[in-house]
N, C-alpha and C positions, 0 to 999 in steps of 0.2 A: 483287624492283626493283618491282614494281606497288605495293606496301606505303609506299616512301619517299614519295614524291609524297602519299597519303594523309595518313600522319603529317605532312609538311611544312604541307598544308593545315589539318590540324586545330590546329596549333600557332600557325599564322598566326591563325585564326578566336580562338584562345583570347587570345591577344595582343591583339588587337582590343578582344573583350570586354573584357579588364581594362582597357587603356587607357581605354574609355570610362566602366568603373566608376568610375575613379580622378579622374574629373573632380570639379571642386571646384564645391560648390554656388552659384548666383549670386551677386554682390554686390549686394545691394536698395540700398545707399546708392549705389555708384557706378551703377548702373541709374537711381535718382532723380536723380541727378545729370547724367545724360546725358539724362532725356527727361521730367522731371519740374518741375527746379530754375528752367527759364524764365519758368513762369507761377506756379508755386507758392513761388519764393524758397528759398532755399538751407536755411532751417529750418521750412518750411512755410509762413510767412507770403506770403499771395500777393502778387504785384507791383500796386501800383498801377490799371495798366491792365486788366488781367486780373480785378482785384476787382471794378471797377466792372461788369465783364460778367459777375458769378456765382461765380469760382472762390473757393473757400472758402480759408480759413487752415486748413490740414491739421493746425498746432499747438494748434488752439482746443479746449480741454477741451471744451467744450460739444458742438461738432462730434465730436470721437472718441468720444463717448457716444453720439450720435442714429447711427453709422453703424456698420453690421457689416462683417466684414472682408469677405462675400460683396457688400456694396453697392459696397465699395470696388472689388472687384475687377472687378464690372459695367463700374462707370465707367472704368475703367484696358481694359478689353475695347472697349466700347461708344461711349466717347466721353460728354459730356453737354451738354445744351442751356444757352442762356446765359437770364439772366432774360429774362422776357415772351415774344416769338414770333420773336425772333432768331435767327441759326443756329447751331450746335453752338461752343460755347468751347471745348469740347476734342475734338479730334478722337480717332478710335478708334486703339488700338494692338493690337488683337487681331493685326492682320497682321506688326507689327515685333518683337515681344515673343511668347515663347513660356509656356505656362502656369507654369512655375517661375520665370521671370522676372518675373511679374506677381504671382506669390504673394510673392516676395523683396521686392518694391516695398511689397505691403499689408504685411508685416511692419516693413519701415523705417519706413513712414510710421507704424506705432504707437509706434514709439522716441523720435520727433520730441519735443523738448522744449516743455514746455507755453508756449504765449505769456506768460503771467505771469510764467513766469520768466526773460524773456530780458532 
């Protein structure tokens, strides 16, 4: 009879592992909408008030060419400074988003339609 609880425990652990393994990957578009759109706009064009403070147009082909995925990731994690000596224009998201979510946002930013095509 001692084996049954052990078998039950192993079965529960296996099911828990399978449930977490079946979790879908983070939705970069949805995460962008919830965390980035307010300042960077729905298609990557910075909202005028934030653009004046230095928020880039994420859909600008020139901006896309000059930024690596790692630079975008670091900006999301650490935030970014405003133009001049003003405080940060973008706050850090490292305490709100996990690495997989940040990577999904970076991937989504790379799919934004170029500004010229809008």
